[in-house]
N, C-alpha and C positions, 0 to 999 in steps of 0.2 A: 043439543041441536041449535040452540040460540047462538052459542059461540062459533059453531061451524058456519052458520049463516052469516054471522058478522065477518068471518075470515073471507068468505066468498065475496061478500059485498066489497070488502076492501080491495080484493084482487081485481074485481071487475070495475072498480072505480077508476076512471081515467085509464082504461086498459090499453088504449092505442099508444099512449105515451110510454107506458111501461114496456110494451112489445118493442117499440123502436129503440128504447134504451138498451134492452136486452140484446138486440141484434147488433147495435153499435158496440156493445161490450164484447160480444163474440168476435167481431171483426178486429177489434183492437187486440184481443188475445192472440188471434191468428197472426196478425202482423208482428206482434211481440215475439211470438215463437219463431216466426220466419227470420226475424232479425238476429236470433240466436243461432241459426243454422248456417254453416259455412260449407264450401265445397272446394275440392282440389282434384287434379288429375294425376294419376300414377301410371307410369309406363311399366308394363308387365311383360317379361320375355315369353314368347310363344313357343310352346313345346309341341312338336309334331310327332305323334305316335304312329309308327309305320312298321308294325311287327308282322304284317301279313305278306301277301304275294307281290304287292306293288310298293313303290316309293315315289315321293314327289320329285318333279323336275322343274327347271325354270326358277324364276324368282318368287319367293314367298316372304311376307313380312316377318321380320325377326321378333316383333313385339306387337302388343295391342295396347290401346289406351283405355284405362278404367277411370271413371269419374265417381267419386264418393261424396256424399252429403251427410253432414252430422254437425254436432256442436264442437266447439274448440277442444273440449276435454277429450272427446272420443277421437277427434282428428289427430291429436298428438300421440295417440296410442297405436295408430295405423302405420304399418310399414309395408314396402313393396313385397317383402318376403311373405306377407300374409295372403298373397294372391298367387294363383297358378292358372295360367291359360293353356288350354289343350285343344289341338286340332287332331282328331283321330281319323286315320285312313286305313286302319288295320283290317276293316271289314270289306274293303273294296278289292275286287278280284280281277278287274279288267282295266286296261289302259284307257285313258280318256281325260276329259276336263270335267271337274266336279265343283259345285258350290256347296260348301260344308259349314255347319255351325261351329262356332267357337265356344267352348265350355269354360266357365270361370269357377274355380274351386276356392273357397274361403277357408282360412285357418279356423280352428276351433275357437280361438280367442275372438275373432271377428263375429262368429256366430252368436256369441253371448252379448255383444254390444247392441245397445238400443238407445236412441234411434240411430240407424245407419242405413243409408240407401246406396246401392252399388249399381252403376249404369255402365254397360259395355258399349263403347263407341261403334265398333265394327262387329256385329254379331255373326256375320258370315264372311268366309274368304273363298275365293275361286282359285283353284290351282289345278295343275296338270299332273297326272300320275302315269308311271310306266312300270312294266314288269321288272322285277329285280332278278338279275342273273349273275352267275359267277363263271370266270374263265381264267386260264393261265396265260400269261404273256411273258415274252423274254425281256430281260434287262438289257438296256442299251448303254454302253459306256459313254460318259460325258467327259471328253478329253479337253484339258486346258493347258496351254503352253506349247512349246516346240521342243522336240528332243535335240540333242547335240548335233552340230553340223556333221553331215556324212552318215547320219543314222535315220532310220524310219521305223515306225511301229508295224510289225508284221502281224501281231494278234493281241487282242485283249480278251481274256477269259474271265467270266464272273462265276463265282461259286457261292450259293446255287445260281443257276442261270435264268430261272424263271420265278415269278411271283404270282400269287393268286389275288385277283381283284374282283370286286363285286360292286354293283350299282345298277342304274337304269339300263335297260336292254339297249336302247338306241345309243347311249353314250359309251357303254362298255364295248359294243361291237365296233365303234369307231377307233378304238385304241389298239394299236398293233404292238407297241413296245412301251416300256416304262423306263425313262432315262434315270441313270444313277446320279448321285451327287458328284461334284467336280472331282476329277482325277488329275492331279498335277503331274505333268511329264517334263517340265522345263529342264533342258540341258541333260537329260538322261542319256547315259551311254551303255548301261547294262540292264538286263532284265530285273524287274523288281515287283513286289506285291504290296498292296495297300488296302486298308479297309475303306469301304464306301457304303453309302445308304441310297435312298431314292429321293428324287425330287418330288415336291408336293404337286398333286394333281388337282383336278376339279374336286371341290369339297363334297360332291355327291359320290365320288369314287372312293371306295374303301380298299386299302391294301392290307392284306392279312399280316404279312411280315415285312417290316420296313428296314430290316438289317440289324447289325452291320453285315455286309457281304465282303468277300475277299476278291479283289481285282488283281489279276496277274498280267503284267504288261511285258510282252516279248518284243525285243528290238532286233533289227537286222541292219547290217551296213549297206549303204547305197552303193551301187556300181556306177563307175564313170569311165570314160575313155580320155586318154591324154596322149598328145603327140610329143615325141622327143626327136629333136633335129640335130644336125651337125655331129653325128656320131662317127668317129674314126674307125675305119676297117683295119684291124690288126692282121698281120700275116705271120705264119710260122711254118716250119718244116721245109724251108727252102734249102736245096742242095748246096753244098759249099762251093761247087764249081759254077754256080749260076748267080746272076744278079737280077733284081727286079728293076726294069728300066722305066716304067711309067708310074705316075702317082695315082694312088687309089682314091676314088671319090668318097665323100662322106655320105652317110645314109640317114634316113629317118624312119622311125617305127611308131606305130600307134598301139598303146597297151590298154587293156581293160582290167579293172580291179576295183576293190572297195575304196571309197573316197578317202578315208583317213590315211590308209597306207600309200595309195598312189600319189596323193598330194605331197607326201614326204619323201617319195622315192627319188634318189639321185643316181642315175645310171652310170656309175663309174666302173672301171675295170673293162674286161673284154666282153663287150656286148655283141659286136659284129666282128667276124673273123673269117679268114680263108686259110685252108690247109693246102700247102704246096708240096707235101712230101711225095706225092705220086708223079710229080713232073720233074724228070731228070735230064731233059734235053731243052736246048734253047728253042724258043718259038712263041707263038701267040696262042693263048688258051682262054677258054671261058670257064671260070672257076665259080662254083656255087658259094654264096655267102651264108655262113652259119651265124645264127642269133642265139644268144643265151641271156635270159632274164630271170628275175626272181620267180620261183615256182608259184608264188601267190598271184601272179599276173598272167594274163594270156595275151598273145600277140594278135592284134586285129588285122593289121596291114603292115607291109614293108615297102620301102621305096625301091629296093633292088633285091632281086633273087640271086643274081650272079654278076660278076665283073670280069672284064677282059684284062688279062695280065700279059705283059711282054717280058719274056725271060731271055737273057743273053748269057753266053758263056764268058767266064773270066778269061782274059788273055793268058795264053800259056807262056811260062817263063823260058827264054832262049838260053841254053847253057853257054853258048859263045858270048852272049851279051853279059853273062855273069862275070867273065874275065875282063881285066882292064883293057879297053880298046887302045890305050896308048902303047901297048906292047908291039902292036903291028905297025905303028906309025913312028917307031924310033924314039919314043919318049920314055923308055923303060928306065933310063938312068935317073931322070928327075924323080921318077916315082921311087926308085930305090933310094935315092938321096933323101927323099921325104921320109921313106920308111926308116932309113938309118938315122936320120935326124930325130925321128920319133923315138927310135930305140935309145939313142944317146940321151 
């Protein structure tokens, strides 16, 4: 008992100074420990879980900031992959705007570290959600370039012709077609097929099958009209006892046909003609003009449908005039002399 009493007396002796010293020691310890604690901020990708009836729309942060506090030894052991940030909207069933908590999951390695303090900067995020729907939309060819001169694209068929898309109801309903990737048609002159895919859409739109698809491009020649002038009218079938007295006019015609062929067409030969075999007597006649062109072309217009021809009879040969007129004028002798001279 005496020893205990002495110990108590020693403790109580000048006790105020001892208490102050103890408090100062505790404060110094706390400051020392605090000086050994460091902090840093880690950016953690934000994962949105949307396995239910709705999905998010609009802008949502891609990541969240996490601040950790610990000593240098532990700090060096921490990696961003040790954290997982999750925003779960799977339980939501109706469209609208919601403020939801962000959950942080730590790896098993971090769970064993001490001391370690984890602070999430943004504990809640506000976002808008909409119903998830699915529908089929047609593929729309995306043509690049120009086909060869004189040709045009008559049809582009895609096989398969539709794709299945899914996403927020409002956004999906605003999409009528999905454009394909570029289909080059530069200087094409014949039908051809090529593989193609789809162009990237809004990141909220999911396309079930992105290809490749087969695009078949069908071409057709363009049609044009061209005027040909100064075409000579040929005549045939004229009776041997008749002659054509007047000059026939030249004509012009307008043809229609495909551009490549018509641009190269040179109308040589008998294009315009008249047939005179049915006209056996001299006179003035209105004769129809006949036109003959390449069967690939059609005649749009003609400058003349008929022409006027003047036919005259050839002068008849007089039998008396066929004899030498000098016989009746007493000049037979010179003639005979000439003949005899010729004979000699």
